[in-house]
N, C-alpha and C positions, 0 to 999 in steps of 0.2 A: 548177338552173343548169348549163349545159354549157360548161365551159371546160377547156382542156388545161393540163397541167403546164408545157408549153413557154411558154404565154401567161403563166402566173403567174411563171415565172422571168424572162421578158422584162420584165415590169412591175417586178419586184424589181431587175433590173439597171438599169432606168430610174431607180428610186429612188436607187440607189448613184451613178449618174451625176449626178443632180440634187444630191446631197450634195457632189459634187466641184466643181460649178459655182461655188459661192460662193467657195471658196478660189482657184480659177483666176481668176475675175474680179477678186478683190481683188489678187492678185499682178500681173495684167495692168495694173490701174489704177495700182498703186504703181510699176511699171516704165515707165509711159507718162504721165509728168507728174502722177501721183496724181489724175487727173481721171477719174471714173467714166464720163463721157460718151464719152471716147476709148476706154475699154475696151468699152463697149456698141457703139460704132461698129465696132470691129474684130471683136468677137464675132459681131455680126449679119452683117458682111461675109463672114466665113469660113463661116458657116452658109448664106448666100445662094449662095456659090460651090459649096459641097458639094451643095446642093439642085439648083442649075442643072446640075451635072455628072450627078446622078442622073436628072434629066429627059431630058438628052441621051442618056445611055447606055441608059436604058429606053425611049427613043423614045416618050415620053409626049406626047401632043398637048395643047397648052394650050387652055383654053376660049375660045370666041368672046367678043368684047367685050360683046355683048348679055347673055350669061350672067353676066359679071362685074358689069355695071351693074344687073342684076336682083336682085342680092343685097341683103339689108337693110343699112342703113348700119352697124349695130352689129357686124357680123361683122368689121369692120376693127379693132375695139378689141383683138382678141387680140394683134396685133403690138405695139400700144402698151402693153398690160398686160405683155407679155414684156419690153419695153425697161425699163419701170418696175422690174420685179422684178430684172433684171440690175443696174441702177444701185443699188438698195437692197442687194442681196447684196454688191456690191463694197465698200460702205461699212459694212454691218452685221456681216458675218462676222468681220472683224478685231477688232471690239469685243465681240460677243456670243459668238463661237465658233460652229462649225458646228452643234453639237448644239442649243443654245438657239435659234439662228436657224431651223433646220429645224422644231423643235417649234412655234415661233410661226407659221411658214409653214403647216404642216399644220393648226394650230388655225384660222388664217384660211381655209384651204381648206375645212375642214369647216363653219365658220360660213357662208361664202358658199354652199356646196353646199346647206345646209338652206334658206337663203333662196331660192336659184334654183329648187330643187325645189318649195318651198311655193307660190311665186307663178307657177311655170311660165315663168320668164324664159328668153330666148334660144331660144324655140321648144320648150322641154322640156314634157313632160306634167306636169300638176300632181300633186305628191305631198305631202299634208299633213305638217306637222312632227309627228314622233312623240316620245313620251316617251323612247324608246330612243335616238333621235338626240341629243336634248338631254342625256341622261345621258352619252352618249359624249363629247360636247363638254365637259361638266363634268369628266369624268375626264381628258380631255386637258389642260384648264386646270389641274387638280390636278397633273398631271405636269410642267407648266411650272413651277409653284411649287416642286415637289420638286427639279427640276433647278437652278433659280436658287439654292435654299438649300444646295446641295451644296458650295458653294465656300467 
């Protein structure tokens, strides 16, 4: 596997930023009428503005309409899934705490990843479920139980 230390550090920084999102969204929701939909709207609006500025600054050409229309319908689910996760984090982080919340998110990520790989969903090549993957998920589930029982 050829990857650089810089890539590994960038991914780890992404993980730290994901850990910060839940508390940020929760605080945003509590300051904006305690409604997570309002927080999601403002979070996605700020992200849209930033991405729009990056497109303009980078002089990146947008695809033609026929390219957009040729995409499979399910590619648009990513934005809906993101909105769902932001709403859930705004409500769950204050109750569960960041650690347990993210452990559950990662557990869900891994369970989904095994299913997506196994069935080749979303255009992925099929990769059969392995004992090692299931054992890893089992260990993560044990970690959730350990974390819950710490309190």
